[in-house]
Each structure stands twice: as structure tokens, then as C-alpha cells.
GUDRENFI-356358 format. One record per residue: residue number from 1; residue in three letters; x, y, z of N, C-alpha, C, CB in turn. Coordinates in Angstrom, 3 decimals, always signed. Last residue first. Glycine has a CB too. Example, Ala and Ser with C-alpha at 12.3 -4.5 7.8 and 13.67 -1.06 7.14 Angstrom:
+-----+-----+----------+----------+----------+----------+----------+----------+----------+----------+----------+----------+----------+----------+
|   n | res |     n_px |     n_py |     n_pz |    ca_px |    ca_py |    ca_pz |     c_px |     c_py |     c_pz |    cb_px |    cb_py |    cb_pz |
+-----+-----+----------+----------+----------+----------+----------+----------+----------+----------+----------+----------+----------+----------+
|   2 | SER |  +12.850 |   -2.250 |   +7.080 |  +13.670 |   -1.060 |   +7.140 |  +12.900 |   +0.030 |   +7.870 |  +14.084 |   -0.598 |   +5.725 |
|   1 | ALA |  +13.190 |   -5.690 |   +7.800 |  +12.300 |   -4.500 |   +7.800 |  +13.200 |   -3.300 |   +7.800 |  +11.308 |   -4.473 |   +9.046 |
+-----+-----+----------+----------+----------+----------+----------+----------+----------+----------+----------+----------+----------+----------+
This chain:
+-----+-----+----------+----------+----------+----------+----------+----------+----------+----------+----------+----------+----------+----------+
|   n | res |     n_px |     n_py |     n_pz |    ca_px |    ca_py |    ca_pz |     c_px |     c_py |     c_pz |    cb_px |    cb_py |    cb_pz |
+-----+-----+----------+----------+----------+----------+----------+----------+----------+----------+----------+----------+----------+----------+
|  97 | UNK |  -23.686 |  -16.964 |   +9.462 |  -24.044 |  -18.057 |   +9.651 |  -25.849 |  -18.341 |   +9.311 |  -23.518 |  -18.256 |  +11.034 |
|  96 | UNK |  -22.783 |  -13.946 |   +9.173 |  -22.995 |  -15.021 |   +7.639 |  -23.951 |  -16.292 |   +8.128 |  -21.155 |  -15.860 |   +6.945 |
|  95 | UNK |  -22.704 |  -13.074 |  +11.309 |  -23.684 |  -12.722 |  +10.769 |  -23.945 |  -13.284 |   +9.256 |  -23.612 |  -11.436 |  +10.906 |
|  94 | UNK |  -20.406 |  -14.309 |  +12.364 |  -21.635 |  -14.830 |  +12.489 |  -22.961 |  -14.393 |  +12.168 |  -21.682 |  -15.034 |  +13.449 |
|  93 | UNK |  -18.378 |  -12.931 |  +10.514 |  -18.617 |  -14.249 |  +10.386 |  -20.064 |  -14.675 |  +10.959 |  -17.499 |  -14.956 |  +11.055 |
|  92 | UNK |  -18.544 |  -10.401 |  +12.008 |  -19.192 |  -10.810 |  +10.541 |  -19.022 |  -12.012 |  +10.074 |  -18.735 |  -10.070 |   +9.466 |
|  91 | UNK |  -17.542 |  -11.069 |  +14.386 |  -18.934 |  -10.884 |  +14.307 |  -19.395 |  -10.582 |  +12.531 |  -19.298 |   -9.521 |  +15.418 |
|  90 | UNK |  -14.291 |  -11.736 |  +14.023 |  -15.937 |  -12.560 |  +14.056 |  -16.951 |  -12.156 |  +14.065 |  -16.311 |  -13.236 |  +14.946 |
|  89 | UNK |  -14.068 |   -9.506 |  +13.033 |  -13.767 |  -10.031 |  +11.762 |  -15.096 |  -11.598 |  +12.390 |  -11.524 |  -10.357 |  +11.383 |
|  88 | UNK |  -14.345 |   -7.871 |  +15.393 |  -15.366 |   -7.667 |  +13.917 |  -15.081 |   -8.702 |  +13.080 |  -15.111 |   -6.249 |  +12.950 |
|  87 | UNK |  -12.292 |   -9.466 |  +17.056 |  -13.721 |   -9.287 |  +17.245 |  -14.583 |   -8.891 |  +15.885 |  -13.882 |   -8.172 |  +18.328 |
|  86 | UNK |   -9.791 |   -8.456 |  +15.522 |  -10.387 |  -10.157 |  +15.396 |  -12.038 |  -10.455 |  +16.022 |   -9.192 |  -11.301 |  +16.517 |
|  85 | UNK |  -10.060 |   -5.926 |  +15.782 |   -9.450 |   -6.158 |  +14.617 |  -10.563 |   -7.631 |  +14.622 |   -7.501 |   -6.248 |  +14.627 |
|  84 | UNK |   -9.330 |   -5.854 |  +18.708 |  -10.806 |   -5.185 |  +17.987 |  -11.039 |   -5.568 |  +16.318 |  -10.707 |   -3.261 |  +18.059 |
|  83 | UNK |   -6.999 |   -7.067 |  +18.502 |   -8.168 |   -8.042 |  +19.743 |   -9.622 |   -6.803 |  +18.772 |   -7.702 |   -7.554 |  +22.644 |
|  82 | UNK |   -5.402 |   -5.429 |  +17.944 |   -5.526 |   -6.393 |  +17.348 |   -6.695 |   -7.276 |  +17.436 |   -4.608 |   -6.876 |  +17.556 |
|  81 | UNK |   -5.338 |   -2.825 |  +18.997 |   -6.107 |   -2.578 |  +17.551 |   -6.129 |   -4.310 |  +16.769 |   -4.959 |   -1.169 |  +16.374 |
|  80 | UNK |   -4.814 |   -4.225 |  +21.413 |   -6.460 |   -3.388 |  +21.247 |   -6.867 |   -3.370 |  +19.990 |   -6.564 |   -1.756 |  +21.650 |
|  79 | UNK |   -1.876 |   -4.327 |  +20.893 |   -3.135 |   -5.598 |  +21.078 |   -4.264 |   -4.947 |  +20.956 |   -3.260 |   -6.462 |  +22.565 |
|  78 | UNK |   -1.388 |   -1.703 |  +20.538 |   -0.849 |   -3.113 |  +19.254 |   -1.942 |   -4.133 |  +19.455 |   +0.975 |   -4.117 |  +19.634 |
|  77 | UNK |   -1.658 |   -0.543 |  +23.201 |   -2.464 |   +0.018 |  +21.495 |   -2.431 |   -1.287 |  +20.315 |   -1.257 |   +1.631 |  +20.562 |
|  76 | UNK |   +0.085 |   -2.279 |  +24.611 |   -1.312 |   -2.101 |  +24.828 |   -1.996 |   -2.105 |  +23.752 |   -1.624 |   -1.034 |  +25.458 |
|  75 | UNK |   +2.768 |   -1.422 |  +23.283 |   +2.138 |   -2.826 |  +23.210 |   +0.719 |   -2.884 |  +23.445 |   +2.742 |   -3.738 |  +24.180 |
|  74 | UNK |   +4.153 |   +0.515 |  +23.341 |   +3.095 |   +0.707 |  +22.751 |   +2.306 |   -0.637 |  +22.302 |   +3.432 |   +1.549 |  +21.741 |
|  73 | UNK |   +6.496 |   +0.349 |  +23.977 |   +6.164 |   +1.291 |  +24.473 |   +4.357 |   +1.559 |  +24.233 |   +7.161 |   +2.250 |  +23.944 |
|  72 | UNK |   +7.470 |   -2.575 |  +22.663 |   +7.286 |   -2.376 |  +24.434 |   +6.482 |   -1.206 |  +25.085 |   +8.748 |   -2.135 |  +25.119 |
|  71 | UNK |   +7.553 |   -1.072 |  +20.185 |   +6.948 |   -2.202 |  +20.719 |   +6.418 |   -2.152 |  +22.398 |   +8.011 |   -3.298 |  +20.481 |
|  70 | UNK |   +9.723 |   +0.869 |  +20.434 |   +8.507 |   +1.190 |  +20.228 |   +7.600 |   -0.370 |  +20.479 |   +8.447 |   +1.929 |  +18.699 |
|  69 | UNK |  +12.399 |   +0.309 |  +21.106 |  +11.544 |   +0.850 |  +21.843 |   +9.702 |   +0.815 |  +21.750 |  +12.068 |   +2.014 |  +21.714 |
|  68 | UNK |  +13.651 |   -0.319 |  +18.796 |  +13.477 |   -1.573 |  +19.538 |  +12.505 |   -0.945 |  +20.921 |  +15.184 |   -2.344 |  +19.986 |
|  67 | UNK |  +13.711 |   +2.303 |  +17.014 |  +12.736 |   +1.821 |  +17.153 |  +12.658 |   +0.184 |  +17.672 |  +12.239 |   +2.142 |  +16.044 |
|  66 | UNK |  +14.981 |   +4.545 |  +17.104 |  +14.675 |   +4.405 |  +18.205 |  +13.696 |   +2.740 |  +18.605 |  +13.995 |   +5.783 |  +18.397 |
|  65 | UNK |  +15.509 |   +6.703 |  +15.513 |  +16.360 |   +5.625 |  +15.393 |  +16.262 |   +4.836 |  +16.646 |  +17.739 |   +6.053 |  +15.100 |
|  64 | UNK |  +13.913 |   +8.314 |  +14.579 |  +14.960 |   +9.064 |  +15.714 |  +15.635 |   +7.488 |  +16.325 |  +13.880 |  +10.269 |  +17.284 |
|  63 | UNK |  +12.179 |   +7.133 |  +12.399 |  +13.226 |   +8.371 |  +12.355 |  +13.989 |   +8.626 |  +13.391 |  +12.654 |   +9.588 |  +12.164 |
|  62 | UNK |  +11.029 |   +5.419 |  +14.376 |  +12.164 |   +4.478 |  +13.025 |  +13.057 |   +5.570 |  +12.771 |  +11.326 |   +3.887 |  +11.183 |
|  61 | UNK |   +9.202 |   +6.902 |  +15.699 |  +10.374 |   +5.976 |  +16.367 |  +11.873 |   +5.595 |  +15.237 |   +9.472 |   +4.300 |  +16.809 |
|  60 | UNK |   +7.643 |   +7.745 |  +13.767 |   +8.626 |   +8.467 |  +14.776 |  +10.295 |   +7.802 |  +15.453 |   +7.606 |   +8.642 |  +16.066 |
|  59 | UNK |   +6.498 |   +5.273 |  +12.757 |   +7.619 |   +6.152 |  +11.981 |   +8.524 |   +7.319 |  +12.837 |   +6.800 |   +6.988 |  +10.779 |
|  58 | UNK |   +5.401 |   +4.787 |  +15.653 |   +6.290 |   +4.145 |  +14.914 |   +7.388 |   +4.541 |  +14.394 |   +5.837 |   +3.769 |  +14.160 |
|  57 | UNK |   +3.351 |   +7.139 |  +15.071 |   +4.337 |   +6.856 |  +16.366 |   +5.201 |   +5.992 |  +16.062 |   +3.729 |   +6.336 |  +17.619 |
|  56 | UNK |   +1.829 |   +6.928 |  +12.783 |   +3.371 |   +7.545 |  +13.195 |   +3.759 |   +7.432 |  +13.772 |   +3.802 |   +8.383 |  +13.358 |
|  55 | UNK |   +0.770 |   +4.094 |  +13.351 |   +1.484 |   +4.408 |  +12.083 |   +2.715 |   +5.570 |  +12.528 |   +0.284 |   +5.053 |  +10.865 |
|  54 | UNK |   -1.016 |   +5.306 |  +15.169 |   +0.118 |   +4.111 |  +15.605 |   +1.139 |   +3.817 |  +14.371 |   -0.723 |   +2.517 |  +16.002 |
|  53 | UNK |   -2.580 |   +7.291 |  +13.937 |   -2.014 |   +7.507 |  +15.123 |   -0.598 |   +6.274 |  +15.052 |   -3.301 |   +7.295 |  +16.419 |
|  52 | UNK |   -3.921 |   +5.178 |  +12.052 |   -2.856 |   +6.288 |  +11.894 |   -1.656 |   +6.646 |  +12.630 |   -3.409 |   +7.290 |  +11.962 |
|  51 | UNK |   -5.523 |   +4.071 |  +14.074 |   -4.397 |   +2.876 |  +13.331 |   -3.148 |   +3.972 |  +12.617 |   -5.405 |   +1.677 |  +11.706 |
|  50 | UNK |   -7.209 |   +6.102 |  +14.539 |   -6.518 |   +5.567 |  +15.908 |   -5.125 |   +4.477 |  +15.565 |   -7.857 |   +4.603 |  +16.876 |
|  49 | UNK |   -8.365 |   +6.771 |  +12.039 |   -7.618 |   +7.889 |  +12.957 |   -6.268 |   +7.079 |  +14.036 |   -9.059 |   +8.709 |  +14.127 |
|  48 | UNK |   -9.082 |   +5.229 |   +9.259 |   -8.841 |   +5.035 |  +10.630 |   -8.090 |   +5.755 |  +11.594 |   -8.425 |   +4.070 |  +10.701 |
|  47 | UNK |   -8.030 |   +5.994 |   +6.585 |   -9.802 |   +6.353 |   +7.407 |   -9.562 |   +6.015 |   +8.575 |  -11.345 |   +5.420 |   +6.945 |
|  46 | UNK |   -5.964 |   +6.005 |   +6.061 |   -6.617 |   +6.684 |   +5.532 |   -8.402 |   +6.995 |   +5.892 |   -6.262 |   +6.214 |   +4.449 |
|  45 | UNK |   -5.263 |   +3.655 |   +7.176 |   -4.371 |   +4.691 |   +7.205 |   -5.228 |   +5.560 |   +7.078 |   -3.310 |   +4.759 |   +6.320 |
|  44 | UNK |   -7.034 |   +0.824 |   +7.621 |   -6.921 |   +1.425 |   +6.552 |   -6.444 |   +2.953 |   +6.897 |   -8.188 |   +1.260 |   +5.825 |
|  43 | UNK |   -6.239 |   -2.592 |   +8.157 |   -6.382 |   -1.450 |   +8.465 |   -6.373 |   -0.213 |   +7.534 |   -5.627 |   -1.394 |   +9.253 |
|  42 | UNK |   -6.066 |   -5.777 |   +8.904 |   -6.637 |   -5.064 |   +8.008 |   -7.213 |   -3.698 |   +8.239 |   -7.459 |   -5.774 |   +7.589 |
|  41 | UNK |   -3.868 |   -6.143 |  +12.214 |   -4.868 |   -6.454 |  +10.962 |   -5.545 |   -5.756 |  +10.103 |   -5.734 |   -7.002 |  +11.244 |
|  40 | UNK |   -1.680 |   -5.815 |  +13.537 |   -3.285 |   -5.490 |  +13.779 |   -4.371 |   -5.933 |  +13.169 |   -3.557 |   -4.344 |  +13.626 |
|  39 | UNK |   +0.412 |   -6.944 |  +12.393 |   +0.114 |   -7.029 |  +13.612 |   -0.876 |   -6.662 |  +14.293 |   +0.773 |   -6.691 |  +14.049 |
|  38 | UNK |   +0.412 |   -6.505 |   +9.496 |   +0.611 |   -7.558 |   +9.815 |   +0.508 |   -7.906 |  +11.290 |   +1.620 |   -7.778 |   +9.303 |
|  37 | UNK |   +0.037 |   -3.769 |   +9.794 |   -1.106 |   -4.181 |   +9.542 |   -0.764 |   -5.507 |   +9.674 |   -1.713 |   -3.736 |   +8.362 |
|  36 | UNK |   +2.715 |   -3.012 |  +10.905 |   +1.476 |   -2.551 |  +11.766 |   -0.148 |   -3.197 |  +11.027 |   +1.525 |   -0.592 |  +11.753 |
|  35 | UNK |   +3.670 |   -3.136 |   +8.653 |   +4.465 |   -3.751 |   +9.993 |   +3.388 |   -3.699 |  +10.739 |   +5.807 |   -2.942 |  +10.713 |
|  34 | UNK |   +2.882 |   -1.647 |   +6.626 |   +2.964 |   -2.440 |   +6.564 |   +3.064 |   -3.530 |   +7.875 |   +3.601 |   -2.234 |   +5.825 |
|  33 | UNK |   +3.322 |   +1.133 |   +8.337 |   +1.964 |   +0.735 |   +7.622 |   +2.062 |   -0.811 |   +7.657 |   +1.793 |   +1.358 |   +5.951 |
|  32 | UNK |   +6.348 |   +1.343 |   +8.170 |   +5.511 |   +1.285 |   +9.573 |   +4.139 |   +0.852 |   +9.427 |   +5.418 |   +2.678 |  +10.284 |
|  31 | UNK |   +6.762 |   +1.627 |   +5.701 |   +7.194 |   +0.261 |   +6.493 |   +6.412 |   -0.148 |   +7.806 |   +8.718 |   +0.398 |   +6.958 |
|  30 | UNK |   +6.076 |   +3.408 |   +4.957 |   +5.033 |   +2.444 |   +4.494 |   +5.381 |   +1.495 |   +5.029 |   +4.810 |   +2.177 |   +3.170 |
|  29 | UNK |   +6.847 |   +5.526 |   +6.623 |   +5.992 |   +5.434 |   +6.814 |   +5.380 |   +4.064 |   +5.983 |   +5.640 |   +6.605 |   +6.721 |
|  28 | UNK |  +10.053 |   +4.934 |   +5.432 |   +9.585 |   +4.818 |   +6.740 |   +7.953 |   +4.415 |   +6.963 |   +9.911 |   +6.155 |   +7.363 |
|  27 | UNK |   +9.406 |   +5.911 |   +2.663 |   +9.802 |   +4.636 |   +2.995 |   +9.333 |   +4.225 |   +4.224 |  +11.115 |   +4.508 |   +2.962 |
|  26 | UNK |   +8.393 |   +8.751 |   +3.102 |   +7.335 |   +7.668 |   +2.456 |   +8.195 |   +6.175 |   +2.795 |   +7.046 |   +7.975 |   +0.442 |
|  25 | UNK |  +11.158 |   +9.334 |   +4.203 |   +9.669 |   +9.418 |   +4.932 |   +8.220 |   +8.559 |   +4.472 |   +9.264 |  +10.947 |   +4.779 |
|  24 | UNK |  +12.598 |   +9.336 |   +1.725 |  +13.099 |   +8.613 |   +3.002 |  +11.187 |   +8.480 |   +3.986 |  +14.733 |   +9.983 |   +4.040 |
|  23 | UNK |  +11.210 |  +11.254 |   +0.247 |  +11.162 |   +9.926 |   -0.160 |  +11.498 |   +8.901 |   +0.754 |  +11.904 |   +9.780 |   -1.175 |
|  22 | UNK |  +11.511 |  +13.897 |   +1.947 |   +9.953 |  +12.942 |   +1.411 |  +10.107 |  +11.695 |   +1.038 |   +9.166 |  +13.461 |   +0.090 |
|  21 | UNK |  +13.145 |  +15.757 |   +3.108 |  +13.164 |  +14.054 |   +3.130 |  +11.691 |  +13.492 |   +2.641 |  +13.478 |  +13.405 |   +4.874 |
|  20 | UNK |  +12.446 |  +18.152 |   +2.402 |  +13.943 |  +17.539 |   +1.841 |  +13.616 |  +16.234 |   +2.305 |  +15.564 |  +18.195 |   +2.526 |
|  19 | UNK |  +10.070 |  +19.546 |   +3.381 |  +10.090 |  +18.838 |   +2.144 |  +11.295 |  +18.175 |   +1.506 |   +9.665 |  +19.657 |   +1.297 |
|  18 | UNK |  +10.395 |  +19.353 |   +6.889 |  +10.673 |  +20.275 |   +5.528 |  +10.315 |  +19.277 |   +4.766 |  +12.224 |  +20.932 |   +5.137 |
|  17 | UNK |   +9.029 |  +18.957 |  +10.118 |   +9.699 |  +18.271 |   +9.091 |   +9.346 |  +19.325 |   +7.881 |   +9.155 |  +16.627 |   +8.891 |
|  16 | UNK |   +7.446 |  +18.405 |  +12.225 |   +7.980 |  +19.324 |  +11.957 |   +9.364 |  +19.412 |  +10.876 |   +8.101 |  +19.679 |  +13.104 |
|  15 | UNK |   +5.621 |  +16.101 |  +12.992 |   +7.052 |  +16.183 |  +13.025 |   +7.893 |  +17.207 |  +13.103 |   +7.425 |  +15.725 |  +12.189 |
|  14 | UNK |   +3.250 |  +17.345 |  +11.670 |   +3.625 |  +16.528 |  +13.457 |   +4.952 |  +16.445 |  +13.951 |   +3.269 |  +14.834 |  +13.592 |
|  13 | UNK |   +4.086 |  +17.768 |   +9.069 |   +3.363 |  +18.450 |   +9.919 |   +3.664 |  +18.363 |  +11.603 |   +2.076 |  +18.024 |   +9.574 |
|  12 | UNK |   +4.770 |  +14.701 |   +8.109 |   +5.685 |  +16.420 |   +8.269 |   +5.210 |  +17.510 |   +9.170 |   +5.662 |  +17.332 |   +6.815 |
|  11 | UNK |   +2.002 |  +13.812 |   +8.488 |   +2.939 |  +13.355 |   +9.013 |   +4.042 |  +14.503 |   +9.454 |   +3.343 |  +12.377 |   +8.153 |
|  10 | UNK |   +0.667 |  +15.118 |   +6.855 |   +0.277 |  +15.281 |   +8.307 |   +1.347 |  +14.837 |   +8.947 |   -0.958 |  +14.564 |   +8.787 |
|   9 | UNK |   +2.080 |  +14.633 |   +4.497 |   +2.050 |  +16.043 |   +4.785 |   +1.294 |  +16.155 |   +6.205 |   +1.293 |  +16.885 |   +3.563 |
|   8 | UNK |   +1.455 |  +11.876 |   +3.900 |   +2.756 |  +12.394 |   +4.322 |   +2.967 |  +13.699 |   +4.808 |   +3.555 |  +12.300 |   +3.372 |
|   7 | UNK |   -1.082 |  +11.691 |   +3.654 |   -0.548 |  +11.531 |   +5.082 |   +0.887 |  +12.025 |   +5.388 |   -0.581 |  +10.073 |   +5.440 |
|   6 | UNK |   -1.211 |  +13.091 |   +1.696 |   -2.151 |  +13.743 |   +2.553 |   -0.992 |  +12.874 |   +3.650 |   -4.163 |  +13.404 |   +2.412 |
|   5 | UNK |   -0.170 |  +11.337 |   -0.236 |   +0.392 |  +12.903 |   -0.252 |   -0.360 |  +13.687 |   +0.983 |   -0.017 |  +13.766 |   -1.872 |
|   4 | UNK |   -0.338 |   +8.167 |   +0.776 |   -0.830 |   +9.334 |   -0.328 |   +0.088 |  +10.434 |   +0.305 |   -2.744 |   +9.812 |   -0.358 |
|   3 | UNK |   +1.797 |   +5.204 |   +0.256 |   +1.381 |   +6.489 |   +1.597 |   +0.939 |   +7.422 |   +0.641 |   +2.828 |   +7.291 |   +2.772 |
|   2 | UNK |   +0.531 |   +2.002 |   -0.906 |   +1.424 |   +3.096 |   -0.858 |   +0.949 |   +4.619 |   +0.046 |   +1.655 |   +3.377 |   -2.414 |
|   1 | UNK |   +0.693 |   -1.207 |   +0.407 |   +0.313 |   -0.312 |   +0.065 |   +1.054 |   +1.153 |   -0.083 |   -0.517 |   -0.415 |   +0.661 |
+-----+-----+----------+----------+----------+----------+----------+----------+----------+----------+----------+----------+----------+----------+
């Protein structure tokens, strides 16, 4: 999944960054999005604010060379999103029975 220009701009504004690092920031955001999709389930960064916030936080950790601390510091948020997605999918499967 590619990172939209709007998501990139929101992250740059949050981090107070200029335009000189766009390619690097897109790579960081994309990698964070993919990693969190694996951990949390199928979320859309463009429509789910909670998931987007988590992608931004992971990206901030990557940008600041501190990724090794992200999972520990955000474990409850990661787990909550994963559980919410699992419950949502269980509810969808119950509705088709």
C-alpha cells in the first residue's frame, strides 16, 4: 500500500519536517504501515485515525533510530487494535451463519 500525499504531509507537519526528506519519510511510513497491518489486522491508514496515529508513532521511532522501544511502549495499543479487528471479523462471520 502506498502512502498518500495527504498522509505524508500530516506526518511532516506533526514532526515539524520540511520537504527535503519526502522519499525517506514515505519509506518509513510505508514500512510502519505494513508492519502494523501484520500485527493489528487490515486497517486503512486513510480512514482509521487510531491506526494512523499508531503508524505515525512507529514512524517517529524509526525516524529517531529508536524502533527497538516502540513495541514495548505501544504494546497495549497494538494489542487493542488486534483484538478489535479479531472481534470485528468474528462478528462478520457470525452474521453470515
